[in-house]
C-alpha positions in Angstrom: 0.4 8.0 -16.6 -1.9 10.6 -15.0 -4.3 7.8 -14.1 -1.5 5.9 -12.6 -0.6 8.8 -10.3 -4.2 9.1 -9.2 -4.2 5.4 -8.4 -1.1 5.9 -6.2 -2.8 8.5 -4.0 -1.4 11.3 -1.8 -0.4 9.0 1.1 1.7 6.7 -1.2 3.2 9.8 -2.8 4.3 11.1 0.6 5.7 7.6 1.4 7.7 7.6 -1.9 9.0 11.1 -1.1 10.2 9.9 2.3 11.8 6.9 0.6 13.5 9.1 -1.9 15.0 11.2 1.0 16.2 8.0 2.7 17.6 6.6 -0.5 19.5 9.8 -1.3 21.0 9.7 2.2 21.9 6.0 2.0 23.3 6.4 -1.5 25.6 9.2 -0.4 26.9 7.2 2.6 27.2 3.7 1.4 25.7 3.4 -2.1 22.7 1.2 -2.8 20.0 3.8 -2.4 18.4 2.5 -5.5 17.8 -0.8 -3.7 15.4 1.2 -1.5 13.9 3.5 -4.1 13.4 1.1 -7.0 11.5 -1.6 -5.1 9.3 1.2 -3.6 8.4 2.4 -7.1 7.6 -1.2 -8.2 5.6 -1.8 -5.1 3.1 1.0 -5.8 2.5 -0.3 -9.3 4.9 1.6 -11.6 5.9 -0.7 -14.6 9.5 -1.9 -14.3 11.0 0.0 -17.2 9.2 3.3 -16.1 10.4 2.6 -12.5 14.0 2.2 -13.7 13.7 5.4 -15.8 12.1 7.5 -13.0 14.6 6.1 -10.5 17.5 7.4 -12.7 16.1 11.0 -12.5 15.6 10.8 -8.8 19.0 9.2 -8.2 20.8 11.8 -10.3 19.7 14.6 -8.0 20.6 12.9 -4.8 24.0 11.9 -6.2 24.7 15.4 -7.5 24.2 16.9 -4.0 26.5 14.2 -2.6 29.2 15.0 -5.1 29.1 18.6 -4.2 29.4 17.8 -0.5 32.4 15.4 -1.0 34.1 17.9 -3.4 33.8 20.7 -0.9 35.4 18.4 1.7 38.1 17.2 -0.9 37.4 13.5 -0.4 37.2 12.6 -4.1 40.2 11.0 -5.9 40.5 12.8 -9.2 42.4 10.0 -11.0 39.6 7.5 -10.6 37.1 10.0 -11.9 39.2 11.1 -14.8 40.1 7.7 -16.1 36.7 6.0 -15.6 34.2 8.8 -16.4 33.8 8.5 -20.2 33.9 4.6 -20.3 31.3 4.5 -17.5 29.1 7.0 -19.3 29.1 5.0 -22.5 28.6 1.7 -20.8 25.7 3.1 -18.8 24.0 4.3 -22.0 24.4 0.9 -23.6 23.0 -0.8 -20.5 19.9 1.5 -20.6 19.3 0.6 -24.2 19.4 -3.1 -23.3 17.1 -2.7 -20.3 14.3 -1.5 -22.6 14.6 -4.7 -24.6 14.5 -7.2 -21.8 11.4 -8.9 -20.3 10.0 -7.1 -17.2 9.9 -10.2 -15.1 13.6 -10.9 -15.9 14.5 -7.4 -14.8 12.7 -7.9 -11.5 14.5 -11.1 -10.8 17.9 -9.6 -11.7 17.3 -6.7 -9.3 16.5 -9.2 -6.5 19.6 -11.4 -7.2 21.9 -8.4 -7.1 21.2 -7.8 -3.4 22.9 -10.9 -2.0 25.8 -10.4 -4.4 26.4 -6.9 -2.9 26.2 -8.4 0.6 28.8 -11.0 -0.3 31.3 -8.3 -1.3 30.6 -5.9 1.5 31.5 -8.6 4.1 34.9 -9.0 2.5 37.8 -7.4 4.3 38.4 -3.8 3.3 41.7 -2.2 2.4 42.9 0.8 4.5 46.5 1.2 3.4 46.5 4.1 1.0 50.1 3.6 0.0 49.1 0.4 -1.8 46.4 2.0 -3.9 46.4 1.3 -7.6 46.0 4.2 -10.0 46.7 2.4 -13.3 44.3 3.9 -16.0 43.8 0.5 -17.6 42.9 -1.2 -14.3 40.6 1.6 -13.3 38.7 1.5 -16.6 38.5 -2.3 -16.7 37.2 -2.4 -13.1 34.6 0.4 -13.4 33.2 0.1 -16.9 31.2 -3.2 -16.3 29.5 -1.5 -13.3 28.6 1.4 -15.5 26.9 -1.0 -17.8 25.1 -2.6 -14.9 23.9 0.8 -13.7 22.3 1.5 -17.1 20.8 -2.0 -17.1 19.4 -2.3 -13.6 20.9 0.4 -11.3 20.2 -0.5 -7.7 23.5 -0.8 -5.7 25.7 0.7 -8.4 27.4 3.0 -5.9 28.0 0.1 -3.5 29.5 -2.0 -6.3 31.8 0.8 -7.4 33.0 1.5 -3.9 33.6 -2.2 -3.2 35.6 -2.6 -6.4 37.7 0.4 -5.7 38.3 -0.8 -2.1 38.9 -4.4 -2.9 40.6 -4.4 -6.2 42.1 -0.9 -6.4 42.8 -0.9 -2.6 41.7 2.6 -1.6 40.2 3.1 1.8 36.4 2.9 2.0 35.7 6.6 2.6 37.8 7.6 -0.4 36.2 4.9 -2.5 32.7 6.0 -1.5 33.4 9.6 -2.3 35.2 8.9 -5.5 32.4 6.8 -7.0 29.8 9.6 -6.7 31.0 11.6 -9.7 31.1 8.3 -11.7 27.7 7.3 -10.4 26.4 10.7 -11.4 27.6 10.1 -15.0 26.2 6.6 -15.2 22.9 7.9 -14.0 23.1 10.6 -16.7 23.9 8.1 -19.4 21.0 5.8 -18.6 18.7 8.8 -18.0 19.4 10.1 -21.5 18.4 6.8 -23.0 15.2 6.6 -20.9 14.3 10.3 -21.5 14.5 10.0 -25.3 12.4 6.8 -25.1 9.7 8.7 -23.1 9.8 6.3 -20.1 10.2 8.8 -17.3 7.1 9.7 -15.2 8.0 13.3 -14.7 5.2 14.2 -12.3 6.5 11.6 -9.9 10.2 12.0 -10.6 10.4 15.8 -9.9 9.1 15.8 -6.2 11.1 12.7 -5.5 14.2 14.2 -6.9 14.0 17.2 -4.5 13.8 14.8 -1.6 16.6 12.7 -2.9 18.8 15.8 -3.2 18.3 16.8 0.4 19.1 13.3 1.5 22.2 13.2 -0.6 23.6 16.3 1.0 22.9 15.2 4.5 24.3 11.7 3.8 27.6 13.1 2.5 28.0 15.0 5.7 27.2 11.9 7.8 29.7 9.7 5.9 32.5 12.2 6.4 31.8 12.5 10.1 31.2 8.8 10.7 34.0 7.3 8.7 34.4 3.8 7.3 32.8 1.8 10.1 29.6 3.9 9.8 29.6 3.4 6.1 29.9 -0.4 6.3 27.3 -0.8 9.1 24.7 1.2 7.2 25.4 -0.6 4.0 25.0 -4.0 5.6 21.8 -3.0 7.4 20.2 -1.6 4.2 21.1 -4.6 2.1 19.8 -7.1 4.6 16.5 -5.2 5.0 16.0 -4.9 1.3 16.8 -8.6 0.7 14.1 -9.6 3.2 11.6 -7.1 1.9 12.1 -8.3 -1.7 11.9 -11.9 -0.7 8.6 -11.3 1.0 7.3 -9.5 -2.0 8.2 -12.4 -4.3 6.5 -14.9 -1.9 3.3 -12.9 -1.4 
């Protein structure tokens, strides 16, 4: 792994740190920061499984700072977190275990295919009527657990998927949905990270500086989301997904 870091070079390391900051910011605002961070790790030559593992450590820090920001501002819905936390943690761990058994090329294609799926859902009409929100424990668990599994398996866009499900199927407004998924996303990152850490797949010399940058971006992103509201969240998410879709398509072609 030391040789790999030497091959990356200082300029690319700085570029990855900037990407980590941007990914932390984006993830705090709209989710999907992993769609920026993970392809960047793959682009510089990190093997897919190690890229997934390192991305979990980086994403965990950014999400943690975003959770703190949203908690301070009281934007998190406690019922969603309470009911879905443990099921998502278990599902994420199982997803991480499966990721280590799948073919690397298959993982790359699955990551690419997730981007247009996320775009499809984000263009759907959002729900803003809080009085219609669903707080059934069973519906919350059934809605969120599969995404926890996805987070362990692949990861990019997990926050986006969770927020979209809470908005579309549980009918919470977008800001509440975005804030409430952050503690869940934190746990699913933790579940998958545990699996990767014990398997020795994390590149710590790369993960630690990127984690610091991601944390700074997560704090600033949480502030921006609260200030900008739902329209800002949706516009940023759409922009990021389109850019990442084009970038990944170009990478597959060339």
